[in-house]
VOPA-692991 format. One record per residue (C-alpha): residue number from 0; residue in one letter; x, y, z. Coordinates in steps of 0.1 Angstrom, whole numbers, always signed. Example, Ala and Ser with C-alpha at 12.3 -4.5 7.8 and 13.67 -1.06 7.14 Angstrom:
2
+-----+---------+-------+-------+-------+
| num | residuo |     u |     v |     w |
+-----+---------+-------+-------+-------+
|   0 |       A |  +123 |   -45 |   +78 |
|   1 |       S |  +137 |   -11 |   +71 |
+-----+---------+-------+-------+-------+
END
This chain:
183
+-----+---------+-------+-------+-------+
| num | residuo |     u |     v |     w |
+-----+---------+-------+-------+-------+
|   0 |       M |  -175 |   +89 |   +40 |
|   1 |       S |  -167 |   +56 |   +61 |
|   2 |       E |  -133 |   +51 |   +79 |
|   3 |       A |  -128 |   +19 |   +60 |
|   4 |       Q |  -133 |   +35 |   +25 |
|   5 |       L |  -103 |   +50 |    +7 |
|   6 |       P |  -103 |   +84 |    +0 |
|   7 |       E |  -108 |   +99 |   -38 |
|   8 |       Y |   -75 |   +93 |   -56 |
|   9 |       A |   -74 |  +131 |   -67 |
|  10 |       A |   -75 |  +143 |   -33 |
|  11 |       V |   -48 |  +123 |   -24 |
|  12 |       V |   -26 |  +137 |   -53 |
|  13 |       A |   -40 |  +176 |   -46 |
|  14 |       E |   -32 |  +171 |    -7 |
|  15 |       L |    +3 |  +156 |   -15 |
|  16 |       Q |   +12 |  +186 |   -40 |
|  17 |       A |    +2 |  +210 |   -14 |
|  18 |       L |   +23 |  +192 |   +11 |
|  19 |       E |   +56 |  +191 |   -19 |
|  20 |       A |   +57 |  +157 |    -9 |
|  21 |       S |   +81 |  +137 |   -29 |
|  22 |       L |   +59 |  +106 |   -34 |
|  23 |       D |   +28 |  +102 |   -57 |
|  24 |       A |    -5 |   +93 |   -40 |
|  25 |       C |    -2 |   +49 |   -54 |
|  26 |       E |   +35 |   +49 |   -39 |
|  27 |       L |   +25 |   +66 |    -5 |
|  28 |       H |    -2 |   +40 |    -2 |
|  29 |       G |   +20 |   +15 |   -11 |
|  30 |       S |   +47 |   +25 |   +12 |
|  31 |       L |   +19 |   +30 |   +45 |
|  32 |       C |    +5 |    -6 |   +32 |
|  33 |       G |   +41 |   -21 |   +30 |
|  34 |       Y |   +49 |    -6 |   +64 |
|  35 |       L |   +16 |   -21 |   +82 |
|  36 |       S |   +20 |   -52 |   +66 |
|  37 |       G |   +55 |   -56 |   +78 |
|  38 |       G |   +46 |   -44 |  +114 |
|  39 |       G |   +50 |   -10 |  +114 |
|  40 |       R |   +36 |    +6 |  +145 |
|  41 |       H |    -1 |   +22 |  +143 |
|  42 |       D |    +8 |   +57 |  +149 |
|  43 |       R |   -16 |   +82 |  +132 |
|  44 |       A |    +4 |  +111 |  +139 |
|  45 |       G |   +39 |  +100 |  +130 |
|  46 |       W |   +31 |   +74 |  +104 |
|  47 |       F |   +41 |   +98 |   +75 |
|  48 |       A |   +73 |  +109 |   +88 |
|  49 |       Q |   +80 |   +70 |   +94 |
|  50 |       V |   +72 |   +62 |   +57 |
|  51 |       M |   +85 |   +93 |   +41 |
|  52 |       S |  +118 |   +91 |   +61 |
|  53 |       D |  +117 |  +125 |   +73 |
|  54 |       P |  +110 |  +125 |  +111 |
|  55 |       L |  +108 |  +164 |  +108 |
|  56 |       L |   +80 |  +162 |   +90 |
|  57 |       S |   +42 |  +171 |  +105 |
|  58 |       P |   +13 |  +146 |  +104 |
|  59 |       P |   -10 |  +153 |   +77 |
|  60 |       E |   -40 |  +176 |   +86 |
|  61 |       A |   -65 |  +159 |  +107 |
|  62 |       G |   -95 |  +142 |   +83 |
|  63 |       G |   -76 |  +155 |   +51 |
|  64 |       A |   -76 |  +132 |   +24 |
|  65 |       V |   -38 |  +118 |   +37 |
|  66 |       D |   -54 |  +111 |   +75 |
|  67 |       Q |   -80 |   +93 |   +56 |
|  68 |       L |   -59 |   +73 |   +34 |
|  69 |       Y |   -40 |   +62 |   +69 |
|  70 |       A |   -73 |   +55 |   +87 |
|  71 |       A |   -93 |   +36 |   +59 |
|  72 |       S |   -59 |   +16 |   +51 |
|  73 |       T |   -54 |    +0 |   +92 |
|  74 |       R |   -89 |    -7 |   +89 |
|  75 |       Q |   -91 |   -26 |   +56 |
|  76 |       L |   -59 |   -46 |   +65 |
|  77 |       D |   -72 |   -57 |  +101 |
|  78 |       S |  -108 |   -65 |   +83 |
|  79 |       P |  -120 |  -100 |   +82 |
|  80 |       D |  -134 |   -93 |   +51 |
|  81 |       F |  -106 |   -90 |   +30 |
|  82 |       E |  -119 |   -57 |   +21 |
|  83 |       F |   -84 |   -40 |   +12 |
|  84 |       E |   -81 |   -19 |   -18 |
|  85 |       L |   -51 |    -4 |   -36 |
|  86 |       L |   -55 |   +35 |   -42 |
|  87 |       L |   -46 |   +35 |   -80 |
|  88 |       P |   -57 |   +61 |  -104 |
|  89 |       E |   -99 |   +59 |  -116 |
|  90 |       D |  -107 |   +34 |  -137 |
|  91 |       E |  -117 |   +59 |  -162 |
|  92 |       R |   -76 |   +68 |  -164 |
|  93 |       P |   -56 |   +51 |  -188 |
|  94 |       V |   -44 |   +20 |  -185 |
|  95 |       S |    -7 |   +31 |  -193 |
|  96 |       E |   -17 |   +55 |  -163 |
|  97 |       R |   -33 |   +28 |  -136 |
|  98 |       G |    -3 |    +4 |  -148 |
|  99 |       D |   +24 |   +27 |  -139 |
| 100 |       G |    +6 |   +36 |  -106 |
| 101 |       L |    +6 |    -4 |   -99 |
| 102 |       V |   +42 |    -4 |  -106 |
| 103 |       A |   +46 |   +30 |   -83 |
| 104 |       W |   +25 |   +11 |   -54 |
| 105 |       C |   +46 |   -21 |   -53 |
| 106 |       R |   +77 |    +3 |   -54 |
| 107 |       G |   +63 |   +19 |   -23 |
| 108 |       F |   +53 |   -14 |    -6 |
| 109 |       L |   +86 |   -27 |    -4 |
| 110 |       G |  +102 |    +1 |    +8 |
| 111 |       G |   +76 |    +3 |   +39 |
| 112 |       F |   +77 |   -34 |   +42 |
| 113 |       G |  +115 |   -33 |   +46 |
| 114 |       L |  +112 |    -5 |   +68 |
| 115 |       A |   +90 |   -20 |   +91 |
| 116 |       A |   +97 |   -57 |   +87 |
| 117 |       G |  +134 |   -55 |   +86 |
| 118 |       A |  +158 |   -81 |   +67 |
| 119 |       K |  +142 |  -112 |   +82 |
| 120 |       P |  +106 |  -106 |   +88 |
| 121 |       P |   +85 |  -139 |   +96 |
| 122 |       L |   +71 |  -149 |   +62 |
| 123 |       S |   +55 |  -180 |   +50 |
| 124 |       E |   +68 |  -196 |   +20 |
| 125 |       E |   +40 |  -183 |    +2 |
| 126 |       S |   +46 |  -145 |   +12 |
| 127 |       E |   +84 |  -150 |    +4 |
| 128 |       E |   +74 |  -158 |   -31 |
| 129 |       A |   +47 |  -130 |   -31 |
| 130 |       L |   +76 |  -101 |   -19 |
| 131 |       G |   +96 |  -117 |   -50 |
| 132 |       D |   +68 |  -109 |   -72 |
| 133 |       I |   +60 |   -78 |   -57 |
| 134 |       A |  +101 |   -67 |   -63 |
| 135 |       R |   +97 |   -83 |  -100 |
| 136 |       I |   +66 |   -62 |  -105 |
| 137 |       A |   +79 |   -28 |   -90 |
| 138 |       A |  +115 |   -31 |  -117 |
| 139 |       S |   +90 |   -37 |  -143 |
| 140 |       D |   +91 |   -16 |  -177 |
| 141 |       L |   +56 |   -19 |  -185 |
| 142 |       S |   +46 |   -17 |  -223 |
| 143 |       Y |   +10 |   -14 |  -234 |
| 144 |       E |    +2 |   -26 |  -271 |
| 145 |       D |   -32 |   -43 |  -266 |
| 146 |       P |   -56 |   -26 |  -246 |
| 147 |       E |   -84 |   -51 |  -236 |
| 148 |       A |   -57 |   -77 |  -229 |
| 149 |       D |   -35 |   -50 |  -212 |
| 150 |       E |   -68 |   -39 |  -190 |
| 151 |       Q |   -73 |   -77 |  -183 |
| 152 |       A |   -38 |   -80 |  -169 |
| 153 |       L |   -39 |   -52 |  -151 |
| 154 |       E |   -68 |   -63 |  -130 |
| 155 |       E |   -53 |   -98 |  -126 |
| 156 |       V |   -19 |   -82 |  -112 |
| 157 |       S |   -38 |   -58 |   -89 |
| 158 |       E |   -61 |   -87 |   -73 |
| 159 |       F |   -28 |  -103 |   -71 |
| 160 |       I |   -12 |   -81 |   -52 |
| 161 |       R |   -42 |   -70 |   -33 |
| 162 |       V |   -37 |  -109 |   -16 |
| 163 |       A |    -1 |  -108 |   -15 |
| 164 |       A |    -2 |   -78 |    +5 |
| 165 |       L |   -28 |   -92 |   +28 |
| 166 |       L |   -12 |  -125 |   +32 |
| 167 |       M |   +22 |  -105 |   +44 |
| 168 |       H |    +2 |   -86 |   +68 |
| 169 |       S |   -15 |  -118 |   +82 |
| 170 |       D |   +22 |  -135 |   +83 |
| 171 |       C |   +37 |  -102 |  +103 |
| 172 |       V |    +8 |   -86 |  +118 |
| 173 |       L |   -26 |  -106 |  +128 |
| 174 |       G |    +1 |  -143 |  +136 |
| 175 |       P |   +17 |  -122 |  +161 |
| 176 |       R |   -11 |  -107 |  +177 |
| 177 |       H |   -31 |  -137 |  +176 |
| 178 |       R |    +2 |  -157 |  +192 |
| 179 |       R |    +3 |  -133 |  +220 |
| 180 |       K |   -36 |  -133 |  +227 |
| 181 |       L |   -31 |  -170 |  +232 |
| 182 |       N |    -2 |  -166 |  +254 |
+-----+---------+-------+-------+-------+
END
């Protein structure tokens, strides 16, 4: 597996269950991506305790699925090729399960982003609007009535969230990083 490729969803779920973690895989990935997008420290050993808000937590096992999740997410967010992906249940799973995973991902993103970025992040107008949209999605109670339309809507919303996360990462991390290089 490439360091830029997310681990299998099921492997992350299994490792989190073994760790008796309080977040599901989607919410953990959202928290991690929010934390990194908000300017959180790149710290392979300490990120898990940071996003779980438990300083006594040990780092995930090196090379394990949760550790791979960190490595792939940092690489994807920093990639100039926009290869960033959301960790959600596999496409074969029911749309309701994937939709609930997307809502959990958004909840996690908001928490991680707030933890790292604080009250006044350096967001563009577009990013502020996208953050508000992610908050509305995170607070959603989805209903599923038309499987085909629901599938298409899930794909569109997932793509929107993916781009929104990249936009916020650009505002809070890449922009300041480039400004430091210029000075």
